[in-house]
MARRO-847004 format. One record per atom (N, C-alpha, C): x, y, z. Coordinates in steps of 0.1 Angstrom, whole numbers, plus 5000, padded with zeros to 4 digits. Each point is the difference from the previous one (the first is absolute). Example, Ala and Ser with C-alpha at 12.3 -4.5 7.8 and 13.67 -1.06 7.14 Angstrom:
2
513249435078/499150125000/500950125000/499650114993/500950115000/499250115008/
END
This chain:
465
711998056795/498749965005/500049985015/499050045007/499949995015/499749865004/500949935007/499849865003/498949985010/499850105009/498949995010/498650014993/499950094991/498850014992/499749884992/501149944994/499849884992/499649885009/500649995012/499649895009/498650025004/499550125003/498650025004/499149964989/500350044988/499149964988/499949854998/501249945002/500049854999/499149935010/499950065012/499149945011/498650014996/499750114993/498650024996/499649924988/500949944993/499749924988/499149885004/500449935010/499249885004/499550035014/498850075000/499550055013/499549895009/499549894994/499549895009/501249945007/501149974994/501149945007/500650105010/500150134996/500550105010/499150015012/498750004998/499150015011/500049885009/500249884994/500149885009/501350005008/501150044994/501250025007/499950105011/499450114996/499850115010/499249965012/498949924997/499249955011/500749915009/500949914995/500749915008/501050085009/500650114995/500950085008/499250085010/498850054997/499250075009/499749915012/499549884997/499749905011/501249975009/501149984994/501249985007/500450115009/499950134995/500450115008/498950025011/498849984997/498950015010/500349905012/500349884996/500349905010/501150045010/501150054994/501150045008/499750115009/499350114995/499750115008/499049975011/498949924996/499049975011/500649915010/500849904997/500649925010/501150075008/500750084993/501050085007/499450105010/498950064996/499350095009/499349935011/499649874998/499449925010/501149965010/501249974995/501149975010/500450125008/500050114994/500450135007/498950035011/498749984996/499050025010/500049905012/500349874997/500149905010/501250035009/501150044995/501250035008/499650125009/499350104995/499650125008/499149955012/499149914997/499149955010/500849925011/500949924995/500849925009/500950095009/500550104993/500950095008/499250075011/498850054996/499150075010/499749915011/499649884997/499649905011/501249975009/501249994994/501249965008/500450125009/500050124994/500350125008/499050035011/498849974998/499050025010/500349905012/500449894997/500249905010/501450015007/501150034992/501350005006/500750134999/499450114995/500750124999/501050004988/500750114998/501050014990/501449955006/500350045012/501249975006/499849945014/500949925005/499949955014/501450015006/500150065011/501250015008/500049885010/501149925000/500149895009/501449975003/500249915010/501349965004/500549914989/501350014997/500749914990/499849865003/499549924990/499749865002/498649975005/499250105002/498649975005/499249914990/500150034987/499249924990/500449855001/501249975003/500449865000/499849945014/500250075011/500149945013/499150075010/499350114997/499350085010/498949935007/499249924993/498849935006/500549905011/501249954998/500449905010/500650065012/500450135000/500650065011/499550155001/498850025004/499550145000/500750105008/500649965012/500850095008/501350054993/500749904994/501250044994/499950104988/498849994993/499850084988/499050115002/499650025013/499050115002/500650145000/499250094996/500450155001/499350055012/500750025011/499450035013/499650155001/500850094994/499750145002/499450054987/499049934994/499550044987/499250135001/499450055011/499450135000/500950124996/501249995006/501050114997/500450004985/500249884994/500449994986/498850054991/498849965004/498950054992/499850155000/500250065012/500050145001/501050074992/501249945000/501150064992/499750004985/499449894996/499649994986/498950094996/499050015009/498850084997/500450155001/501050045008/500450145001/501050054990/500649904992/501050044991/499550084989/500650124997/499450094990/500149944986/501049914997/500049944987/499049894998/499849935010/499049884999/498650055002/499750115007/498650035003/499250024987/500550074989/499150014988/499749864994/500949915001/499849874994/499249905009/500050025013/499549905009/498550005002/499449885000/498649995002/499849935014/500749895002/499849935013/501449955004/500350005013/501149945006/499549935013/499949875000/499349935011/500849875003/500049965013/500649875004/499149894998/500649884997/499349875000/500749905008/499349915005/500649895009/499549874995/500949914996/499749874995/500049905013/499049925000/499949915012/499449874995/500449895006/499549874996/500049915012/499249894999/499849915012/498949914998/499249985010/498849915000/498850075004/499049994992/498750065003/499049895005/499250035011/499249905005/498550055002/499149924997/498650025004/499649895009/500250025013/500049895010/498549965002/499050084997/498749965002/499649894991/500750004988/499749894990/501249905000/501050015009/501149915000/500850004988/500250114993/500750014988/501150105001/501149974993/501250094999/500749984987/500850104997/500750004987/501150115001/501049984991/501050105000/499550134993/500650115003/499750134993/501250084997/499950094991/501150104997/499350144999/500250085010/499350135001/500950124998/499350114998/500750134999/499350115008/500750075008/499550115008/500150134993/498950084999/500050134993/499550115009/500550124996/499350125006/498850024991/498850005006/498849994992/499750124991/500350125006/499750124992/501050014988/501249975002/501050004989/499749894990/499549895004/499649894991/498950054991/499050085005/499050054992/500550094989/501050085003/500650094990/500749914989/500749905005/500849924990/499049934990/498949955005/499149934991/499250094991/500150135001/499450094991/500950064990/501349954999/501050064991/499549964985/500150104992/499749994985/500950094992/501349985003/501050084993/500149984985/499449894995/500049984985/498750064994/499250065008/498750064995/499249904992/499849885006/499249904993/498550025004/499750075010/498650015005/499549885007/500949925005/499649885008/499550055014/498949945004/499550045014/501049955010/500150085012/500849955010/499649875006/501049925003/499849875007/499550035014/499149915004/499450025014/500949955010/500250085011/500849965012/499049955010/500149885003/499049945010/500450025014/501250055003/500450035013/499350135005/499750015013/499350115006/500950075010/500250134999/500850075009/499450005014/498750005002/499450005013/499849865006/500649904994/499949865005/501449955000/500950045010/501449965000/500249855003/499049935005/500249865002/499449914989/499650064989/499449934989/500949994988/499749904992/500849984988/499249934989/500749964989/499349944989/500849874997/499349904996/500749874996/499549964986/500849914993/499649954987/498849905002/499349994989/498949915000/500449855002/501249974994/500549875002/500449975014/500650105007/500349985014/498749995009/499050074996/498749995007/499449864999/500249944988/499549864998/500849915009/501350015000/500949915008/499750025015/499550115004/499750035014/498549975004/499349954990/498649965002/499250125004/500150124994/499350125003/499050044990/499649914991/499050034990/498750055006/499549935010/498750035006/500150125009/501150015007/500250125009/500150134993/500650004988/500150124992/499050014989/499149905000/498850014990/500650014986/500949924996/500650004987/499349924990/500050064988/499549924988/501249944993/499749904993/501149934992/501149955010/499749975012/501049955009/499749865003/501049914997/499849865002/500349965014/499149915005/500149945013/500949885000/500949985010/500949884999/499249885003/500349884993/499349885003/500249955014/499049935004/500149945014/501149905001/500750005011/501149915002/499849925012/500549885000/499949915012/500850065011/499550015012/500750055012/500849895007/501150045006/500849915007/500050045015/499549925009/499850035014/501450035006/501049934996/501350025007/500950114993/499450074990/500850104994/500150135009/501250065001/500150125008/499250124994/499450075009/499150124995/500950124999/500350044987/500950114998/499350135005/498750015000/499350125004/500250035015/500249895008/500150025014/501450075003/501049954994/501450065003/500150144995/499550024987/500150144995/499050095007/498949965004/499150085008/500650055013/500849905006/500650045012/501150114998/500749994989/501050104996/499350144998/498849994994/499350124997/499550065013/499649925010/499550055012/501150075008/501249944999/501250055008/500650134993/499750024987/500650124993/499450135005/500850095004/499550135003/499450084989/500449964987/499650074988/498649954996/499549895006/498749954995/498950075007/499050044993/498850065005/498849934996/498950015007/498849934997/499150104993/499449964989/499250094992/498750035008/499650134999/498850045007/498749964993/500149974987/498849974992/500249864995/499149964991/499949874995/500849984987/500950094997/500750004987/500949875001/500049924989/500849885000/501550045001/500749925007/501450035003/500949874999/501350024997/500949895000/501250035009/500749905004/501350025007/501249994990/500950105001/501249994992/501249985009/500749894997/501249965007/501250034992/501050065006/501350034994/501149995011/501250014995/501150015010/500550145001/500250055012/500550145002/501450004996/500550135000/501450024997/501049925009/499549975012/500949935009/499849854999/499149954992/499849864997/498849945008/499450085009/498949945008/498750014992/499149915002/498750004993/499250125004/499350064990/499150115002/498749974993/498950045007/498749984995/499250125001/499350044990/499050115000/498749954994/499050065005/498649974995/499650114990/499749964988/499750104989/498549974996/499250105001/498750004994/500150004985/499249924993/500049994986/498850094994/500450114994/499050094994/499349944988/500849944992/499549934988/501149924993/499749934990/501049934992/500250084987/501249974994/500350064988/500749904990/499349974990/500549894991/501350054993/501049925000/501250034993/500149924986/500850064991/500049944987/500849874999/500849975010/500849884999/499549915012/499749874997/499549915010/500949995012/501349984998/500949985011/500050125009/500050124994/499950135008/498750015007/498949964994/498750015006/499949925012/500749895001/499949915012/500950045011/500850114999/500950045011/499850155002/499350084992/499950145001/499450055012/500650105006/499550085011/500550145000/499250105003/500450145000/499450055013/500850095007/499650055013/500650145002/499650085010/500650125003/501549975005/500950094997/501449985004/500249995015/499250075008/500249995014/499749865005/499049934994/499749865004/501149914996/500650024988/501149924995/501250025009/500350135004/501150025009/499949935013/498850005006/499849935013/500249854998/499749954988/500249864998/501449964998/500850094993/501449974997/501050055011/499750125006/501050065009/499550005014/498849965003/499550015013/499150135002/499450015012/499150115003/500650144998/501350025003/500650134999/501050014988/500049904992/501050004989/499650084988/501050054993/499850084987/501049954990/499549994988/500949964989/499249984987/500850014989/499349984987/501049924991/499449924991/500849924991/500550094989/499350104996/500450094989/499250135001/500550104993/499350134998/499650014986/498750004997/499550014986/499950144996/500650034988/499950144995/499349994987/498950084999/499250014988/500150144994/500450014988/500250134993/498850044992/500050134996/498950044992/500049944986/501249984994/500149944987/501249905000/499849894992/501149904999/501350054995/499950104991/501250054994/500950075010/499550035012/500950075010/500849905008/499949874997/500749905008/501550035001/500750024988/501550025001/500450115009/499350124998/500450125008/499749975015/498849955003/499649975014/501049905006/500349904993/500949905006/501450055003/500550094991/501350065002/500050095013/498950075001/499950095012/499849935013/499249895000/499949925012/501349945004/500749954990/501349945004/501050105006/499950134995/500850105007/499650035014/498649995002/499550025014/500449895009/500049884995/500449885008/501550015004/500850064991/501550015004/500250085012/499150105003/500150085012/499149965012/499349894998/499149955010/500649895009/499950005013/500649905008/499549864996/500949914997/499749874995/499649994986/500150124993/499650004986/501049924991/501249985004/500949924992/499649864998/499249955010/499549864999/498749994993/499550114994/498850004993/500250014984/499049964993/500050014985/498650044996/500050054987/498750054994/499749904988/498949945000/499649914989/498750064994/500049984986/498750054994/499049884999/498950034995/498949905000/500349884991/500950024990/500349884992/500949905007/500850055010/500749915009/499149935010/499150085006/499149955010/499049904994/499550034989/499049914993/500649954987/500949905001/500749954987/499049954990/498849965003/499049954990/499750114990/500250135004/499750114991/500849994987/501349985002/500949994988/499649874992/499649905007/499749874993/498850024991/499050075005/498850034992/500350094989/500850115003/500350094989/500849934989/500949915004/500849934990/499149904992/499049945006/499149914993/499250084990/499550125003/499250074991/500950064989/501350035003/500950054990/500349894990/500249885005/500349884991/498849984991/498850015005/498849984992/499950104989/500350135004/499950114990/501149974989/501249965003/501049984991/499649894990/499349895006/499649894991/498950054990/499150085005/498950054991/500750094989/500950095004/500650094991/500849924989/500749895005/500749914990/499149944990/498849955005/499049944990/499650114990/499750125005/499550104991/501150054990/501249995005/501150034991/500249904989/499749875003/500149904990/498850024990/498850045005/498950024991/500450114990/500650115005/500450114992/501149964990/500949925004/501149954992/499549934988/499249905002/499549914989/499050084991/499150085006/499050084992/500750094990/500950085005/500750094991/500949934990/500749905005/500949924990/499149944989/498849955004/499249944990/499450104990/499650125005/499550114991/501050054991/501250035005/501150054992/500549904990/500149875004/500449904991/499049984989/498750005002/499149994989/500050124991/500350125006/500150124991/501249994991/501149945005/501249984992/499749914988/499349895003/499749904990/499150054989/499150105004/499150054990/500650114991/501250055005/500550124993/501449984995/500349884995/501349974994/500350084988/499050014991/500250084988/500250155003/499250055010/500250145004/501450025006/500549905007/501450025006/501050014988/499849914990/500950014989/499950134992/498850064999/499950134993/500750115009/499850005013/500650105008/501549995000/500549874999/501549995000/500550054986/499349974990/500450054986/500050154999/499150075009/499950144999/501150075009/500949925006/501050065008/499949975015/499049935004/499949975015/501149905003/500750035011/501049915005/499449905009/500849905003/499549895009/499650065014/500750095005/499750055013/498750085000/499750064988/498750074999/498849915001/500249884993/498949905000/499849955014/501249975007/499949955013/499350095010/500450134999/499450105009/498550014997/499649994988/498650024996/499149895007/500549885000/499249895006/500150015015/501150045006/500150015014/499150125005/499950104992/499150115004/498649964999/499649914991/498649955000/499749925013/501049925004/499849935013/499950095012/500950105000/500050105011/498850085000/499450044989/498850085000/498849925005/499949884995/498849925005/500249965015/501349975004/500249975014/499850115009/500550124997/499850125008/498550045001/499350004988/498650035000/499249915008/500249874999/499349905008/500350015014/501250025004/500450015014/499450135007/500050114992/499450125006/498549995002/499349954990/498549985001/499749905011/500749895001/499849905010/500350055014/501150085002/500350055013/499050105005/499650094991/499050105003/498649935004/499749914991/498749925002/500049925013/501249945003/500149925013/499950095012/500750125000/499950095011/498650055002/499350044989/498750055002/499049895004/500249884995/499149895004/500249975015/501350005004/500249975014/499550115010/500150134996/499650115008/498550015001/499450004988/498550034999/499249874999/500649894999/499249874999/500249915012/501249955001/500349915011/499950065014/500650125001/500050075013/498650045005/499150024990/498650055004/499149885001/500549884998/499149885000/499749955014/500850045010/499849965014/500349855002/500949954992/500449865002/501049995012/499849905008/500949985012/500549855000/501149985007/500549875003/500850005013/500249885005/500749995013/501449944997/501050085001/501449954997/500449905011/501149924997/500549925010/500550085012/499849955012/500450065012/499150115006/498950024993/499050105004/498749945004/499350065009/498649955003/498950084994/500450124996/499050094994/500350024985/498950014992/500250024985/500650144997/500650014989/500650134995/499550024986/499850134996/499550024986/501149964990/499549954989/500849974988/500250134992/501250054999/500350134994/501149994990/500150094991/501150024990/500550145001/501350015004/500650135002/501050024989/499550034988/500950024989/500250154997/499050095002/500250144997/501050065009/500249955012/500950065010/501449944998/500249924990/501349944997/500450024985/500350134996/500450034986/501149914995/500949965009/501149914996/499549874994/498949955006/499449884994/499550024986/499350114998/499450034987/501250024990/500950095003/501150034991/500949874997/500249935011/500949884998/499349894991/498649995002/499349914991/500150044985/499850134998/500150054986/501449984994/501050045008/501449994994/500449854998/499749925009/500549864999/499349934989/498650014999/499349944989/500550064986/500250135000/500550064987/501449944996/500849985010/501449954998/499849854995/499249935006/499849864996/499449994986/499150104996/499550004987/501250034990/500950095003/501150034991/500949884999/500349935011/500849884999/499449894992/498749985001/499349904993/499950034985/500250134996/499950044986/501449984994/501049985008/501450004995/500349884990/499549885004/500349894991/499350014987/498750024999/499450024986/500650124993/500450115007/500650124994/501349964994/500849925006/501349964995/499849914988/499049915000/499749924989/499650084987/499250115003/499750094989/501250074994/500950055009/501150084996/501049914992/500149875003/501049924993/499549954986/498850034996/499549964987/500850064989/500349924990/500750054988/499050074991/500450114994/499150084992/499449924988/500849934993/499549934988/499049895005/500349935010/499149895005/498750065005/500150115007/498850075005/499150054989/500650054989/499250054989/499349894992/500749885000/499449894992/499049925009/499850045012/499149935009/498550024996/499349904999/498550014996/499249965012/
END
């Protein structure tokens, strides 16, 4: 007698119980697939946003991530145009390369002396045209619109600051900002030194400082040059840009790299903190990294440089990915427990109802292993069927239901909302893994009641009423 056929017929005996068990397994599989697809979609969005901001790879002096901001001259790449040209002209890198651009990190004190306000800032200098290309990257084919670049190539003396920094500098009215809090009035001290007078004098003495020709609001940026002397430039504020993290919003500044170079290295100085390399696709990182390291070996001063990927530059990326992975594992564990108890309960009840049948089968020559296999096959059938139906239903619901609903949310660290999506159809390993694992759990959960059935004595089973 065919054990598989016998197990299938036994499932159809009590259709109500089989359907209830099947429904529980379908819901469990749907939950795993939908949440797994959601995690995959969120990681893709996070990766896209991170690569747009930081590129795939960054070439920098060794130790820059730990000490570079405190000593810009020691860790600066002075001859970055030659290195960028070598990367852009390399025949192996050219098909993979999208952008290779320098960036310059700068920090110091920002002042709005008309309002008597100042605060610390942490800025980045960009090449405006290359920044535009970086913000349009969509190598994961998510269809996300390009992020707006507020810097203007035809305004080299202008930049962008965070909304929080604008509030600290009392620029809400000057920039005509909404949702911008004004600082409370404070008691003045007649004998307090006027910080704006000393810093304004530095600005007036700086050869790099220019006076704006129009009424565009401006701030003074103070930093130390590579030689240690104070340097001040006047930067017109094009607009503010809200950041997703409050602490970053209160110090954020972006500017053309030429303005940042004047601030850090003086009027004639050149240098970059790092060279950002953005590729066409994330999967090209290992090949591109290996090739760049070979180019650095033949470049003057290249032995003192290293190549870091975006996960090293933005460590919060791995933290968020690990958080979502832990949540997915927890959900999968819960659904596995649902499968375990549902199938064990169904098979256990089936064994209890069929004691006489088990005795009859044993008396006809069925061995203990045949009885055991029959009940394990029942659990495997219902587990596999429920997992397949649930996985397919979850993938279709995610693709044609959730993805089409237009739901958005704002993740931590972002200022703009992103669509809620489920990317299950593009991850067959998720669907296959869900089916295989739930089917395996169903087999394991059938093992105990199947062993109980196999150990029954023939005489006792036949006498059972």
